[in-house]
C-alpha positions, 0 to 999 in steps of 0.5 A: 511807408511799407503796410503789412499784407499778405502780398509780401512772401519770404525771400527764397534763400538757399536754406529756405529752399532746403528746408521747404522741400522736406516739409512738402514730402512730409505733408504729403505722406502725413495727409494720410495718417491724419485720418487714422490717428486724431492725436497724431493729426493734432500734433501735426497741425500744431507743427503746421501752425508753428511753421506758418507762424515762423514764416509770417514772423520772418515776413514781418522781420523783412517788412520791418527791415525794408521799413527800417531802411526807408526811415534811415533814407528819410532820416539821412535826407533830413540829416543832410538837409540840416547839415546844409542849413547849418553850413549856410547859417555858419557861412553867413556868420562867418561873413558877418564876423569877417565884415565886422573885422574888416571895419574894424581893420579899415578904421584902425588903418585910417587912423594910422594913415592920419598919424603917418601923414602927420609923422610924414610932414614933420619929417619932411620939414626937418628934411627940407632944412637939413637939405638946405645944409646939404646944398651948401655943401654941394656948392663947396664941393662943386667949386672944388670940383671946378678948381680940380677941373681947371688943374686937369685942363692945364695938365692935359694942355701940357700932355698935348704939347709933349705929344706934338713934340714926339710927333714932331721927332717921328717926323724928322726921322721920317724925313731922314728915311726918305733922304736915305731911300733918295741916296740909295736910289741915286746910288742904283742910278749910278750903278745902272749908268756904269752898266749902261758904259760898260755896255757901250764899251762891250759893244764897241769891241764886238763891232769887228765880229762877223755877228755885229748886227745880232749883238748890235740888236741885242745890245740896243734892246738892253740900252733901251731897257736900261734907259726906260728903267733910268726914267722910271727911277726918276719918277719914282723918285719924284713921287716919292718926294711928292708922297713924303710931303702928303704924309708930313701934312697928314701927320700935322693934321693928325696931330691937330686931330688928337688935340681936338679929340682930347678937347672933346673928351674933357668938355664931355665930362664937364657936360656930364658934371653939368648934367648931375649939377642940373638934376641937383638943382631941379631937385633943389627947386622942387623941394624949395617949392614944397617948403614954400607950399608948406609954409603957406599952408602953415601961415594960413592955419596960424592966426597971427600973421605977424609972427615971423621968426628969424629962421623964415627970413634966413631961409627966404635968403638962402632960397634967393641966393640959390636961385642967383647961383641956379641962374648963373650955372644955367647961363655957364651951362648954355655957354658950355653947351654952345662950345660943346656943339660947335667943338662936336661940328669941328671934330666931325669935320676933322674926322672926316678929314682924318678918314680920308687922309687914313684912306689916302695913306693906305692907298700910298702905302700900298703903292709904295710897296708896289714901287719897292717891289718893282725897284727890287725886280729891276735891280735883279734885271740889272744884276742879270744884265751885268752878269750877261754883259760880263759873259758877253765880254768873255764870249767876245774874247773867246771869238777874237782868239778863235777868229785870230787862230781861224786866220792862222788856220783857215779850216774850220770845223763845221761842227763847232759852227753848228754847235754854236748856231744852236747855242745862239738859238737857245739863247735867243729862245730863252730870252724871248721866254724870258720877255714873255714871262716878265710882261705876264708878271707885269700884268698880273701886278697891274691887275692886282694893284686894280683889284686890291691889296697886292700879294707877293710871290712868297705869300702865294707860295705860303698859301698854297703850302697851307692849302696843301698841309690842310688838304692832307690834314683834311684827307687824313681825317676823312680816312679816319672818319671812313674807318670810324663809319666802318666800325660804327656800321659793324656796331650797328649790324650787331646791335640790330642783330641783338635788337631783333632777338630781344624783340623776339624774346620779349613778344614771347614773354621769355626775356628776363633782364640780367640780374633779376629773377622772375617770380611773378609778373606785376600786371597779371590778368589771369592772377587778377581775375583769380584774386577777384574771384576769390575775393567775391567767394570769400565775401559771399561765403562769410555772408551766407555763413553769417545768414545761416548762423542768424537763421539758426539763432532765430530758429532755436530761440523761437522768437516772435516779432510783432509788426508794430513793434520797433525793429531791431538792428541786430536782426540783419547780419553785419557782413550784409549791411556792409556789402549794402552800405559799400554798394550804396557808397559806391552809387553815391560816388557814382552819382556825384561824378555824374552830377559833377559831369552834368554840372560842367556840361552845363557851364560849358553849354552855357558858355558856348551857347553865349559865344554862339548868340554873340558870334550870331549877333555880330555876323548876322545882326540878329539876337536869338533866344531859345525857350524850352518848348522848341520855339526860337525868338529872333530880334534885330540888333538894329531894331529891338521891337522888330521880333519874331517868334518861330516854332518847328513844323510838326509836318515838313513840306513835301520831300522835305523841302520848304521852311521847317520853321513856322512864324507864330508871332511878331513884335510891334516894330520892324519895317513899314513894308513887313507884310509884303515881306512876310507874304513873298518870303514866308508864304510864297518862297518859304525862305525864312533866311531871306525873310531875315535878311530883308528885315535886318537890311531895312532896319539897318537903313532905318536906324541909319537914317534916324542917326543922321536925322539926329546928328 
């Protein structure tokens, strides 16, 4: 609260400074006139007293303004306290009202729960009675399903018989095909024998020629090859017969395997039905047990024990019938499960045999395909040998005619002899090359048969053509991709040049997007600074005008306000009050934000300090407690009575070395040799960490010994 004194002075505003300067100059000029004109000096004194009175009135007004502001602050504080008190009382009232409402709701809920339990009990009784009827209906449905399953089983047996007849027809067709193949092989063998006979005849006709030795050698090679081919064909026929028998045996196994699979599916469907029945029986047993328990409860509640009705007797009879039916179904289920396991074992064995049979069939089919290709190749060789035999017969005929002509004209052309020798040499080269190629082809076929499924020459040629086509397409795609790459590179260069130019324009602030006209930038620092200065100037101008206006009003009215009167609210202009109020609100907002930050920092510091203390306790085995005066209390977690209080030293040791904390107090507990540890670690070594580590070890050993003694 401010008291009026002469220490307060009028604030030096712009108007007061302007008014004070001419007053001083006038006072200096009029001092000389006071001595000459007494009447004029009296008027001047009156003017001076009026000026002093106005000056004192202004000072009093300012003091009253400050007192009003202080009283306003106190009233606002009291108002805030009252608001907080009202808010706390309102919160308590709401809490009590909520608690009463909650208790009322809990009572209503308990009452509704009791009614709901009673209703559920009645409903369960009705459900049990309805479930008994449903069980009877389910029993009738199960009997119908059993009859349906028996019919489906008979139908599956009939379908298996039809499948076996179809497989038998397929087996007959395969045997017929094998017989046809044997006939073809016999025909080819006869053709080879005929060729052999023709070769023998040709060999007999060429015995008289001069080149009989070379021809005999060639024919002997052909004869050996034909004999080898005939033996190979006979071995093929025997292998074919053996494979045919194995194929028939595998087909029989496959037929039996299909029958077993069908039986397995039938049994699985039965097992699924039995699982459903088991679940239903379990549910019915649970319902029956619940009904029995409820019946016991009702019997204990009722006082008359001999009032059993016909309904309970019928219920007991139905339950006994259901138990018998359940036992019978469980027995059937056990039999079916045993049969199913046996069938599954048989099916696993049959599956294993079938997989082996399939592998053998695949291998045999690959071998049959290889043999067929070899037979085709041998037929081609036989046709080639037949053509060669015909050619040789024609050649022998020409030789005989030439020989007869040579006998008639003994002069033989030497050039024709050389030509014949060259032709014979070329034929021999062709034969050797053909035999080499045939051996290479046989070796490749053998390697292919060993490494995997055989690939024919036609397949290889097709694969090569496909790879060539793919390579051509890839080449075309590569060329197109290269063209696209060149075009994209050109576009990238153009875009980079455009981007470089745009960067220069944007950096200079000259870039204007197309279709847009720039009138003023949105973020213009110069404009923002100009607007801010203009707003400040306008505010100061309005405030100054209001102050001048108020001073003029006070001067014109000539009012004098006593210090003891109540201050008026209209003495200060509204503009000045708005500025002060705005500054006050801004400062209050800043204070609130800083208080909120401080509260957050305190919460974070509290949480982190708790984590730090927990980490220290779990790692070092020590509990730390920090006091405001800088002291630290250290307690071992193995002995809570072993506590030590440290405080920081005002004067550290020489060169900053030694202990920076001082032991000032200790607890009642601790190890027995605590004085020796303190004398060694604290006084001599000045190593508080070593002292605490030794104390921790001693306390740990002590707690461990005590725990062992208690156990």
